[in-house]
Biopython code that builds the backbone (N, CA, C, O; Angstrom):
import numpy as np
from Bio.PDB.StructureBuilder import StructureBuilder

atoms = [
    (1, "MET", "N", (31.480, -86.994, -65.274)),
    (1, "MET", "CA", (32.270, -86.450, -64.212)),
    (1, "MET", "C", (31.348, -86.112, -63.031)),
    (1, "MET", "O", (30.344, -85.417, -63.190)),
    (2, "THR", "N", (31.706, -86.611, -61.862)),
    (2, "THR", "CA", (30.901, -86.390, -60.668)),
    (2, "THR", "C", (31.648, -85.443, -59.732)),
    (2, "THR", "O", (32.827, -85.638, -59.435)),
    (3, "VAL", "N", (30.935, -84.412, -59.274)),
    (3, "VAL", "CA", (31.521, -83.448, -58.350)),
    (3, "VAL", "C", (30.855, -83.655, -56.993)),
    (3, "VAL", "O", (29.637, -83.536, -56.859)),
    (4, "LEU", "N", (31.658, -83.960, -56.011)),
    (4, "LEU", "CA", (31.141, -84.155, -54.671)),
    (4, "LEU", "C", (31.114, -82.816, -53.929)),
    (4, "LEU", "O", (32.026, -82.001, -54.067)),
    (5, "ALA", "N", (30.087, -82.605, -53.165)),
    (5, "ALA", "CA", (29.959, -81.361, -52.410)),
    (5, "ALA", "C", (30.872, -81.391, -51.187)),
    (5, "ALA", "O", (31.100, -82.442, -50.588)),
    (6, "ASP", "N", (31.382, -80.228, -50.836)),
    (6, "ASP", "CA", (32.228, -80.094, -49.660)),
    (6, "ASP", "C", (31.438, -79.305, -48.614)),
    (6, "ASP", "O", (31.141, -78.126, -48.803)),
    (7, "HIS", "N", (31.110, -79.965, -47.527)),
    (7, "HIS", "CA", (30.245, -79.353, -46.510)),
    (7, "HIS", "C", (30.994, -78.983, -45.241)),
    (7, "HIS", "O", (30.388, -78.890, -44.173)),
    (8, "THR", "N", (32.293, -78.772, -45.337)),
    (8, "THR", "CA", (33.055, -78.481, -44.129)),
    (8, "THR", "C", (32.643, -77.151, -43.501)),
    (8, "THR", "O", (32.572, -77.048, -42.277)),
    (9, "LEU", "N", (32.374, -76.140, -44.311)),
    (9, "LEU", "CA", (31.948, -74.859, -43.756)),
    (9, "LEU", "C", (30.578, -74.979, -43.106)),
    (9, "LEU", "O", (30.328, -74.379, -42.061)),
    (10, "LEU", "N", (29.699, -75.745, -43.717)),
    (10, "LEU", "CA", (28.366, -75.943, -43.155)),
    (10, "LEU", "C", (28.449, -76.704, -41.831)),
    (10, "LEU", "O", (27.686, -76.423, -40.906)),
    (11, "LEU", "N", (29.355, -77.648, -41.739)),
    (11, "LEU", "CA", (29.511, -78.411, -40.507)),
    (11, "LEU", "C", (30.220, -77.591, -39.415)),
    (11, "LEU", "O", (30.016, -77.846, -38.228)),
    (12, "ALA", "N", (31.041, -76.620, -39.801)),
    (12, "ALA", "CA", (31.760, -75.807, -38.824)),
    (12, "ALA", "C", (30.901, -74.667, -38.285)),
    (12, "ALA", "O", (31.243, -74.080, -37.259)),
    (13, "LEU", "N", (29.805, -74.343, -38.944)),
    (13, "LEU", "CA", (28.959, -73.222, -38.520)),
    (13, "LEU", "C", (28.443, -73.369, -37.087)),
    (13, "LEU", "O", (28.480, -72.380, -36.355)),
    (14, "PRO", "N", (27.966, -74.526, -36.639)),
    (14, "PRO", "CA", (27.516, -74.634, -35.243)),
    (14, "PRO", "C", (28.633, -74.394, -34.218)),
    (14, "PRO", "O", (28.353, -74.016, -33.081)),
    (15, "ALA", "N", (29.866, -74.604, -34.602)),
    (15, "ALA", "CA", (30.974, -74.373, -33.673)),
    (15, "ALA", "C", (31.298, -72.885, -33.558)),
    (15, "ALA", "O", (31.675, -72.423, -32.481)),
    (16, "PHE", "N", (31.159, -72.125, -34.648)),
    (16, "PHE", "CA", (31.538, -70.717, -34.643)),
    (16, "PHE", "C", (30.381, -69.777, -34.331)),
    (16, "PHE", "O", (30.617, -68.638, -33.927)),
    (17, "ALA", "N", (29.153, -70.214, -34.503)),
    (17, "ALA", "CA", (27.997, -69.334, -34.277)),
    (17, "ALA", "C", (27.930, -68.819, -32.835)),
    (17, "ALA", "O", (27.702, -67.622, -32.657)),
    (18, "PRO", "N", (28.111, -69.632, -31.805)),
    (18, "PRO", "CA", (28.069, -69.089, -30.441)),
    (18, "PRO", "C", (29.172, -68.058, -30.170)),
    (18, "PRO", "O", (28.948, -67.086, -29.449)),
    (19, "ALA", "N", (30.343, -68.265, -30.738)),
    (19, "ALA", "CA", (31.432, -67.306, -30.552)),
    (19, "ALA", "C", (31.089, -65.972, -31.214)),
    (19, "ALA", "O", (31.388, -64.913, -30.663)),
    (20, "VAL", "N", (30.471, -66.017, -32.376)),
    (20, "VAL", "CA", (30.073, -64.789, -33.068)),
    (20, "VAL", "C", (28.995, -64.066, -32.267)),
    (20, "VAL", "O", (29.010, -62.838, -32.191)),
    (21, "VAL", "N", (28.075, -64.793, -31.678)),
    (21, "VAL", "CA", (27.023, -64.179, -30.854)),
    (21, "VAL", "C", (27.634, -63.522, -29.618)),
    (21, "VAL", "O", (27.252, -62.409, -29.257)),
    (22, "VAL", "N", (28.572, -64.195, -28.973)),
    (22, "VAL", "CA", (29.215, -63.635, -27.781)),
    (22, "VAL", "C", (29.974, -62.360, -28.133)),
    (22, "VAL", "O", (29.894, -61.375, -27.400)),
    (23, "VAL", "N", (30.701, -62.363, -29.235)),
    (23, "VAL", "CA", (31.428, -61.167, -29.666)),
    (23, "VAL", "C", (30.452, -60.039, -29.963)),
    (23, "VAL", "O", (30.719, -58.888, -29.618)),
    (24, "GLY", "N", (29.331, -60.347, -30.594)),
    (24, "GLY", "CA", (28.333, -59.324, -30.876)),
    (24, "GLY", "C", (27.761, -58.706, -29.610)),
    (24, "GLY", "O", (27.575, -57.491, -29.539)),
    (25, "VAL", "N", (27.484, -59.530, -28.617)),
    (25, "VAL", "CA", (26.935, -59.015, -27.354)),
    (25, "VAL", "C", (27.972, -58.157, -26.632)),
    (25, "VAL", "O", (27.630, -57.107, -26.090)),
    (26, "VAL", "N", (29.223, -58.586, -26.619)),
    (26, "VAL", "CA", (30.278, -57.817, -25.953)),
    (26, "VAL", "C", (30.464, -56.463, -26.641)),
    (26, "VAL", "O", (30.603, -55.444, -25.966)),
    (27, "VAL", "N", (30.469, -56.441, -27.959)),
    (27, "VAL", "CA", (30.607, -55.180, -28.696)),
    (27, "VAL", "C", (29.411, -54.282, -28.434)),
    (27, "VAL", "O", (29.578, -53.076, -28.253)),
    (28, "PHE", "N", (28.211, -54.842, -28.411)),
    (28, "PHE", "CA", (27.008, -54.053, -28.148)),
    (28, "PHE", "C", (27.053, -53.417, -26.763)),
    (28, "PHE", "O", (26.756, -52.231, -26.615)),
    (29, "VAL", "N", (27.422, -54.193, -25.749)),
    (29, "VAL", "CA", (27.472, -53.672, -24.383)),
    (29, "VAL", "C", (28.574, -52.622, -24.254)),
    (29, "VAL", "O", (28.379, -51.600, -23.596)),
    (30, "ALA", "N", (29.723, -52.862, -24.874)),
    (30, "ALA", "CA", (30.821, -51.890, -24.804)),
    (30, "ALA", "C", (30.425, -50.578, -25.474)),
    (30, "ALA", "O", (30.721, -49.505, -24.946)),
    (31, "MET", "N", (29.767, -50.644, -26.620)),
    (31, "MET", "CA", (29.340, -49.419, -27.302)),
    (31, "MET", "C", (28.274, -48.692, -26.501)),
    (31, "MET", "O", (28.283, -47.463, -26.438)),
    (32, "ARG", "N", (27.359, -49.426, -25.889)),
    (32, "ARG", "CA", (26.309, -48.796, -25.082)),
    (32, "ARG", "C", (26.907, -48.123, -23.855)),
    (32, "ARG", "O", (26.516, -47.007, -23.511)),
    (33, "ASP", "N", (27.859, -48.793, -23.183)),
    (33, "ASP", "CA", (28.501, -48.201, -22.010)),
    (33, "ASP", "C", (29.320, -46.977, -22.386)),
    (33, "ASP", "O", (29.321, -45.988, -21.654)),
    (34, "ARG", "N", (30.010, -47.028, -23.504)),
    (34, "ARG", "CA", (30.811, -45.893, -23.942)),
    (34, "ARG", "C", (29.915, -44.709, -24.288)),
    (34, "ARG", "O", (30.251, -43.562, -23.997)),
    (35, "ARG", "N", (28.779, -44.992, -24.908)),
    (35, "ARG", "CA", (27.836, -43.927, -25.249)),
    (35, "ARG", "C", (27.234, -43.320, -23.980)),
    (35, "ARG", "O", (27.054, -42.105, -23.904)),
    (36, "ASN", "N", (26.922, -44.153, -22.985)),
    (36, "ASN", "CA", (26.372, -43.650, -21.731)),
    (36, "ASN", "C", (27.408, -42.858, -20.942)),
    (36, "ASN", "O", (27.069, -41.849, -20.323)),
    (37, "SER", "N", (28.654, -43.294, -20.952)),
    (37, "SER", "CA", (29.678, -42.578, -20.200)),
    (37, "SER", "C", (30.000, -41.245, -20.854)),
    (37, "SER", "O", (30.418, -40.314, -20.165)),
    (38, "ALA", "N", (29.817, -41.126, -22.162)),
    (38, "ALA", "CA", (30.047, -39.842, -22.828)),
    (38, "ALA", "C", (29.024, -38.820, -22.367)),
    (38, "ALA", "O", (29.351, -37.637, -22.267)),
    (39, "GLY", "N", (27.809, -39.231, -22.087)),
    (39, "GLY", "CA", (26.786, -38.323, -21.596)),
    (39, "GLY", "C", (26.965, -38.004, -20.131)),
    (39, "GLY", "O", (26.500, -36.958, -19.677)),
    (40, "ASN", "N", (27.620, -38.865, -19.371)),
    (40, "ASN", "CA", (27.820, -38.649, -17.942)),
    (40, "ASN", "C", (29.041, -37.796, -17.630)),
    (40, "ASN", "O", (29.207, -37.377, -16.485)),
    (41, "ASN", "N", (29.901, -37.524, -18.605)),
    (41, "ASN", "CA", (31.087, -36.714, -18.349)),
    (41, "ASN", "C", (30.719, -35.312, -17.902)),
    (41, "ASN", "O", (31.428, -34.731, -17.080)),
    (42, "ASP", "N", (29.638, -34.752, -18.414)),
    (42, "ASP", "CA", (29.228, -33.416, -18.029)),
    (42, "ASP", "C", (28.695, -33.384, -16.604)),
    (42, "ASP", "O", (28.785, -32.353, -15.938)),
    (43, "ALA", "N", (28.144, -34.489, -16.126)),
    (43, "ALA", "CA", (27.571, -34.534, -14.784)),
    (43, "ALA", "C", (28.640, -34.712, -13.715)),
    (43, "ALA", "O", (28.356, -34.517, -12.533)),
    (44, "GLY", "N", (29.866, -35.077, -14.099)),
    (44, "GLY", "CA", (30.947, -35.222, -13.130)),
    (44, "GLY", "C", (30.878, -36.507, -12.338)),
    (44, "GLY", "O", (31.236, -36.506, -11.161)),
    (45, "ASN", "N", (30.434, -37.603, -12.926)),
    (45, "ASN", "CA", (30.321, -38.872, -12.222)),
    (45, "ASN", "C", (31.564, -39.731, -12.340)),
    (45, "ASN", "O", (31.539, -40.892, -11.930)),
    (46, "ASN", "N", (32.638, -39.210, -12.878)),
    (46, "ASN", "CA", (33.850, -40.005, -13.042)),
    (46, "ASN", "C", (34.660, -40.013, -11.765)),
    (46, "ASN", "O", (34.562, -39.088, -10.959)),
    (47, "ASP", "N", (35.474, -41.065, -11.569)),
    (47, "ASP", "CA", (36.347, -41.137, -10.410)),
    (47, "ASP", "C", (37.524, -40.176, -10.544)),
    (47, "ASP", "O", (38.017, -39.640, -9.552)),
    (48, "ALA", "N", (37.964, -39.967, -11.773)),
    (48, "ALA", "CA", (39.081, -39.059, -12.005)),
    (48, "ALA", "C", (38.566, -37.631, -12.055)),
    (48, "ALA", "O", (37.419, -37.373, -12.421)),
    (49, "GLU", "N", (39.450, -36.704, -11.675)),
    (49, "GLU", "CA", (39.075, -35.296, -11.749)),
    (49, "GLU", "C", (39.194, -34.844, -13.190)),
    (49, "GLU", "O", (40.170, -35.164, -13.867)),
    (50, "THR", "N", (38.204, -34.103, -13.660)),
    (50, "THR", "CA", (38.194, -33.639, -15.036)),
    (50, "THR", "C", (38.289, -32.124, -15.044)),
    (50, "THR", "O", (37.531, -31.443, -14.355)),
    (51, "SER", "N", (39.223, -31.601, -15.825)),
    (51, "SER", "CA", (39.340, -30.158, -15.941)),
    (51, "SER", "C", (38.429, -29.666, -17.052)),
    (51, "SER", "O", (37.764, -30.461, -17.717)),
    (52, "ASP", "N", (38.400, -28.345, -17.254)),
    (52, "ASP", "CA", (37.507, -27.763, -18.252)),
    (52, "ASP", "C", (37.849, -28.188, -19.667)),
    (52, "ASP", "O", (36.967, -28.239, -20.524)),
    (53, "ASP", "N", (39.118, -28.495, -19.932)),
    (53, "ASP", "CA", (39.490, -28.885, -21.288)),
    (53, "ASP", "C", (39.292, -30.371, -21.549)),
    (53, "ASP", "O", (39.612, -30.838, -22.642)),
    (54, "GLY", "N", (38.780, -31.127, -20.593)),
    (54, "GLY", "CA", (38.476, -32.531, -20.794)),
    (54, "GLY", "C", (39.600, -33.464, -20.418)),
    (54, "GLY", "O", (39.427, -34.681, -20.481)),
    (55, "SER", "N", (40.762, -32.931, -20.025)),
    (55, "SER", "CA", (41.863, -33.807, -19.649)),
    (55, "SER", "C", (41.637, -34.335, -18.235)),
    (55, "SER", "O", (40.952, -33.705, -17.430)),
    (56, "HIS", "N", (42.210, -35.480, -17.944)),
    (56, "HIS", "CA", (42.015, -36.140, -16.658)),
    (56, "HIS", "C", (43.300, -36.099, -15.849)),
    (56, "HIS", "O", (44.395, -36.178, -16.404)),
    (57, "SER", "N", (43.165, -35.977, -14.550)),
    (57, "SER", "CA", (44.310, -36.103, -13.653)),
    (57, "SER", "C", (43.888, -36.994, -12.500)),
    (57, "SER", "O", (42.857, -36.768, -11.867)),
    (58, "GLU", "N", (44.696, -38.006, -12.238)),
    (58, "GLU", "CA", (44.386, -38.943, -11.166)),
    (58, "GLU", "C", (45.522, -38.928, -10.169)),
    (58, "GLU", "O", (46.684, -38.789, -10.549)),
    (59, "ASN", "N", (45.196, -39.072, -8.892)),
    (59, "ASN", "CA", (46.221, -39.211, -7.874)),
    (59, "ASN", "C", (46.742, -40.633, -7.924)),
    (59, "ASN", "O", (45.969, -41.590, -7.891)),
    (60, "SER", "N", (48.063, -40.769, -8.004)),
    (60, "SER", "CA", (48.635, -42.102, -8.072)),
    (60, "SER", "C", (49.398, -42.471, -6.811)),
    (60, "SER", "O", (50.134, -43.458, -6.796)),
    (61, "ALA", "N", (49.230, -41.688, -5.757)),
    (61, "ALA", "CA", (49.890, -42.013, -4.502)),
    (61, "ALA", "C", (49.300, -43.286, -3.915)),
    (61, "ALA", "O", (48.079, -43.446, -3.918)),
    (62, "PRO", "N", (50.125, -44.193, -3.411)),
    (62, "PRO", "CA", (49.621, -45.489, -2.953)),
    (62, "PRO", "C", (48.690, -45.419, -1.740)),
    (62, "PRO", "O", (47.826, -46.284, -1.596)),
    (63, "GLY", "N", (48.837, -44.425, -0.868)),
    (63, "GLY", "CA", (48.033, -44.375, 0.336)),
    (63, "GLY", "C", (46.734, -43.618, 0.195)),
    (63, "GLY", "O", (45.980, -43.529, 1.163)),
    (64, "ASP", "N", (46.438, -43.067, -0.969)),
    (64, "ASP", "CA", (45.268, -42.219, -1.125)),
    (64, "ASP", "C", (43.952, -42.975, -1.131)),
    (64, "ASP", "O", (42.937, -42.436, -0.692)),
    (65, "HIS", "N", (43.942, -44.181, -1.606)),
    (65, "HIS", "CA", (42.668, -44.873, -1.821)),
    (65, "HIS", "C", (42.193, -45.660, -0.614)),
    (65, "HIS", "O", (40.987, -45.748, -0.380)),
    (66, "ASP", "N", (43.090, -46.228, 0.149)),
    (66, "ASP", "CA", (42.655, -47.059, 1.263)),
    (66, "ASP", "C", (42.808, -46.372, 2.626)),
    (66, "ASP", "O", (42.440, -46.958, 3.644)),
    (67, "GLY", "N", (43.342, -45.148, 2.669)),
    (67, "GLY", "CA", (43.451, -44.416, 3.899)),
    (67, "GLY", "C", (44.668, -44.763, 4.740)),
    (67, "GLY", "O", (44.840, -44.205, 5.823)),
    (68, "SER", "N", (45.516, -45.671, 4.270)),
    (68, "SER", "CA", (46.698, -46.043, 5.036)),
    (68, "SER", "C", (47.805, -45.012, 4.795)),
    (68, "SER", "O", (47.811, -44.360, 3.750)),
    (69, "PRO", "N", (48.737, -44.850, 5.733)),
    (69, "PRO", "CA", (49.812, -43.858, 5.567)),
    (69, "PRO", "C", (50.835, -44.277, 4.550)),
    (69, "PRO", "O", (51.795, -43.547, 4.303)),
]
sb = StructureBuilder()
sb.init_structure("model")
sb.init_model(0)
sb.init_chain("A")
sb.init_seg("    ")
for serial, (resi, resn, name, xyz) in enumerate(atoms, 1):
    if name == "N":
        sb.init_residue(resn, " ", resi, " ")
    sb.init_atom(name, np.array(xyz, "f"), 0.0, 1.0, " ", f" {name:<3s}", serial, name[0])
structure = sb.get_structure()
């Protein structure tokens, strides 16, 4: 009895490896940015106003950002 090897997973690896690398880099950058922004909350560098309890309030009026009436 002869058993032939199935190499489909081995042949598919070059197609999926770049996608896995891209996902890893995106997750790494997102985690690093989230960690950095957690340290910057105390410094008040956010665009939204932060109250003492950590909740955010943003102005949603359409004319506030570009100066138009």
